[in-house]
Rosetta silent file (secondary structure, phi, psi, omega in degrees, C-alpha in Angstrom):
SEQUENCE: XXXXXXXXXXXXXXXXXXXXXXXXXXXXXXXXXXXXXXXXXXXXXXXXXXXXXXXXXXXXXXXXXXXXXXXXXXXXXXXXXXXXXXXXXXXXXXXXXXXXXXX
SCORE:     score description
SCORE:     0.000 S_00000001
   1 L     0.000  132.607  175.040  125.159  106.561   80.046 S_00000001
   2 L   -94.448  175.024 -173.365  127.029  109.700   81.020 S_00000001
   3 H   -64.556  -36.281  179.134  126.009  113.252   80.089 S_00000001
   4 H   -67.747  -38.570  176.073  128.401  113.469   77.143 S_00000001
   5 H   -63.874  -39.768  179.908  127.052  110.197   75.721 S_00000001
   6 H   -63.014  -44.443  179.426  123.497  111.504   76.145 S_00000001
   7 H   -61.399  -42.154  179.452  124.303  114.700   74.238 S_00000001
   8 H   -63.013  -39.959  176.545  125.863  112.679   71.435 S_00000001
   9 H   -63.665  -49.464 -176.578  122.746  110.500   71.302 S_00000001
  10 H   -63.436  -34.701 -179.732  120.398  113.527   71.398 S_00000001
  11 H   -54.844  -33.740 -173.034  122.421  115.310   68.700 S_00000001
  12 L  -102.835    2.560 -178.585  121.424  112.629   66.208 S_00000001
  13 L   -91.062  140.712  177.275  117.798  112.053   67.230 S_00000001
  14 L   101.118  178.542 -174.954  115.026  113.605   65.210 S_00000001
  15 L   -72.192  -20.952 -176.919  114.708  114.747   61.639 S_00000001
  16 L  -127.425  124.854  175.857  117.626  117.212   61.860 S_00000001
  17 L   -69.059  137.986  179.492  121.063  116.498   63.300 S_00000001
  18 L   -94.241  125.853 -177.820  122.119  119.224   65.736 S_00000001
  19 L  -141.151  166.354  179.231  125.563  120.669   65.063 S_00000001
  20 L   -56.321  -24.993  179.627  127.502  123.876   65.802 S_00000001
  21 L   -96.490   28.147 -177.821  126.436  125.238   62.392 S_00000001
  22 L   -57.055  141.013  178.449  122.716  124.729   63.115 S_00000001
  23 L   -69.072  156.824 -177.313  120.359  126.914   61.113 S_00000001
  24 H   -57.729  -40.325 -178.559  118.465  129.689   62.863 S_00000001
  25 H   -68.502  -33.784  176.520  115.121  127.899   62.558 S_00000001
  26 H   -66.164  -44.427  177.129  116.608  124.745   64.114 S_00000001
  27 H   -60.597  -41.781  179.774  117.985  126.787   67.017 S_00000001
  28 H   -62.391  -42.968  178.961  114.617  128.475   67.452 S_00000001
  29 H   -62.845  -41.140  178.549  112.830  125.115   67.593 S_00000001
  30 H   -65.480  -45.497  179.836  115.274  123.833   70.212 S_00000001
  31 H   -63.917  -42.591  178.591  114.997  126.983   72.314 S_00000001
  32 H   -67.787  -36.482  175.516  111.223  127.050   72.090 S_00000001
  33 H   -63.023  -42.985  177.661  111.070  123.348   72.949 S_00000001
  34 H   -60.514  -47.272 -178.484  113.247  123.966   76.001 S_00000001
  35 H   -67.553  -38.316  178.173  111.086  126.860   77.140 S_00000001
  36 H   -62.427  -45.329 -179.973  107.849  124.986   76.495 S_00000001
  37 H   -71.803  -33.490  174.144  108.955  122.014   78.551 S_00000001
  38 H   -63.419  -34.778  175.502  110.371  124.294   81.260 S_00000001
  39 H   -64.334  -36.889  176.257  106.905  125.844   81.344 S_00000001
  40 H   -62.841  -41.666  177.297  105.441  122.375   81.928 S_00000001
  41 H   -62.203  -46.445  179.555  107.813  121.983   84.891 S_00000001
  42 H   -59.758  -39.505  179.720  106.772  125.396   86.198 S_00000001
  43 H   -64.747  -39.859  177.132  103.100  124.460   85.890 S_00000001
  44 H   -63.726  -38.381  178.018  103.630  121.295   87.942 S_00000001
  45 H   -69.605  -36.402  175.762  105.354  123.361   90.627 S_00000001
  46 H   -62.016  -42.683  177.772  102.517  125.909   90.537 S_00000001
  47 H   -63.223  -32.971  176.162  100.047  123.082   91.084 S_00000001
  48 H   -62.912  -43.859  178.382  102.160  121.981   94.060 S_00000001
  49 H   -66.105  -41.057 -176.750  101.788  125.443   95.579 S_00000001
  50 H   -73.592  -46.711 -172.010   98.083  125.582   94.796 S_00000001
  51 H  -104.078  -13.883 -179.685   97.019  122.035   95.676 S_00000001
  52 L    81.595    8.469  179.275   99.768  120.863   97.993 S_00000001
  53 L  -127.330  151.286  178.709  100.623  117.818   95.871 S_00000001
  54 L  -129.511  123.706  176.495  103.398  117.128   93.403 S_00000001
  55 L   -83.399   91.181 -174.824  103.171  114.528   90.663 S_00000001
  56 H   -64.254  -35.036  177.890  106.814  113.417   90.827 S_00000001
  57 H   -65.235  -42.525  178.285  106.493  110.986   87.920 S_00000001
  58 H   -67.229  -39.802  177.262  105.114  113.712   85.669 S_00000001
  59 H   -59.799  -45.081  179.090  107.809  116.104   86.918 S_00000001
  60 H   -61.588  -40.845  178.406  110.501  113.539   86.048 S_00000001
  61 H   -59.781  -48.984 -178.291  108.972  113.099   82.584 S_00000001
  62 H   -67.916  -37.392  176.626  108.993  116.850   81.910 S_00000001
  63 H   -63.054  -34.780  174.879  112.518  117.251   83.308 S_00000001
  64 H   -62.527  -40.207  176.955  113.588  114.567   80.838 S_00000001
  65 H   -65.266  -40.880  176.702  112.120  116.639   78.016 S_00000001
  66 H   -60.198  -45.391 -179.878  113.967  119.718   79.316 S_00000001
  67 H   -60.153  -41.017  179.903  117.176  117.677   79.424 S_00000001
  68 H   -59.063  -49.577 -179.943  116.671  116.521   75.830 S_00000001
  69 H   -67.115  -38.869  176.441  116.374  120.070   74.487 S_00000001
  70 H   -59.598  -44.696 -179.027  119.253  121.218   76.712 S_00000001
  71 H   -61.899  -42.868  179.496  121.417  118.408   75.365 S_00000001
  72 H   -66.851  -35.246  175.737  120.680  119.336   71.750 S_00000001
  73 H   -69.810  -33.711  174.373  121.506  122.961   72.527 S_00000001
  74 H   -59.755  -38.953 -179.657  124.746  121.792   74.148 S_00000001
  75 H   -60.542  -28.867  179.156  125.595  120.113   70.839 S_00000001
  76 H   -67.322  -32.381 -177.306  125.388  123.542   69.193 S_00000001
  77 H   -70.197  -26.471 -174.661  128.198  124.887   71.387 S_00000001
  78 L    76.265    7.312  178.862  130.653  122.243   70.247 S_00000001
  79 L  -108.386  138.943 -179.920  131.762  121.963   73.886 S_00000001
  80 L   -59.621  140.761 -179.471  131.301  118.732   75.822 S_00000001
  81 H   -58.708  -37.050  179.120  128.304  118.859   78.147 S_00000001
  82 H   -62.048  -34.537  176.241  130.462  117.750   81.074 S_00000001
  83 H   -69.674  -38.905  176.840  132.620  120.846   80.498 S_00000001
  84 H   -63.692  -40.071  177.081  129.498  123.034   80.402 S_00000001
  85 H   -62.801  -41.407  178.667  128.363  121.502   83.695 S_00000001
  86 H   -64.483  -42.444  176.611  131.783  122.211   85.209 S_00000001
  87 H   -60.612  -43.648  179.826  131.670  125.820   83.968 S_00000001
  88 H   -61.046  -45.266  179.031  128.195  126.209   85.440 S_00000001
  89 H   -58.569  -46.353 -179.585  129.336  124.838   88.795 S_00000001
  90 H   -62.781  -40.412  178.671  132.266  127.263   88.886 S_00000001
  91 H   -64.346  -43.796  178.898  129.986  130.199   87.970 S_00000001
  92 H   -63.355  -45.506  179.602  127.460  129.325   90.671 S_00000001
  93 H   -61.378  -38.810  178.624  130.213  128.894   93.262 S_00000001
  94 H   -66.369  -41.581  177.769  131.715  132.278   92.305 S_00000001
  95 H   -63.884  -42.501  179.123  128.317  134.002   92.622 S_00000001
  96 H   -64.338  -41.550  179.051  127.711  132.373   96.009 S_00000001
  97 H   -63.117  -40.669  178.766  131.162  133.357   97.232 S_00000001
  98 H   -63.925  -41.692  178.956  130.584  136.940   96.078 S_00000001
  99 H   -63.413  -41.436  179.391  127.225  137.027   97.852 S_00000001
 100 H   -66.548  -35.439  179.748  128.797  135.749  101.073 S_00000001
 101 H   -69.059  -33.150 -177.285  131.578  138.360  100.867 S_00000001
 102 H   -85.488   -6.005 -179.346  129.093  141.201  100.491 S_00000001
 103 L  -101.573    0.000    0.000  126.929  140.173  103.447 S_00000001
């Protein structure tokens, strides 16, 4: 499965289909779900700093949850996820290039 196929799958999973015209409460649930699961990832990383161990299986599980919410939010944009990934790559590369030029 590629990223665009995953977004299409995620768009239709759950009680409410995710579309560009998503209602405000649906968007809020997706955003809060993303942040909640990102918090789970952060907590696992905090435990790594504190205890020196990382539960990679649990991290992978939580990253999957983050990906799910991200994918449903991608569906709201109406832009293919692969295009969003490409835009992100270009933005990161531009920021890095700018940082290198200023140092």
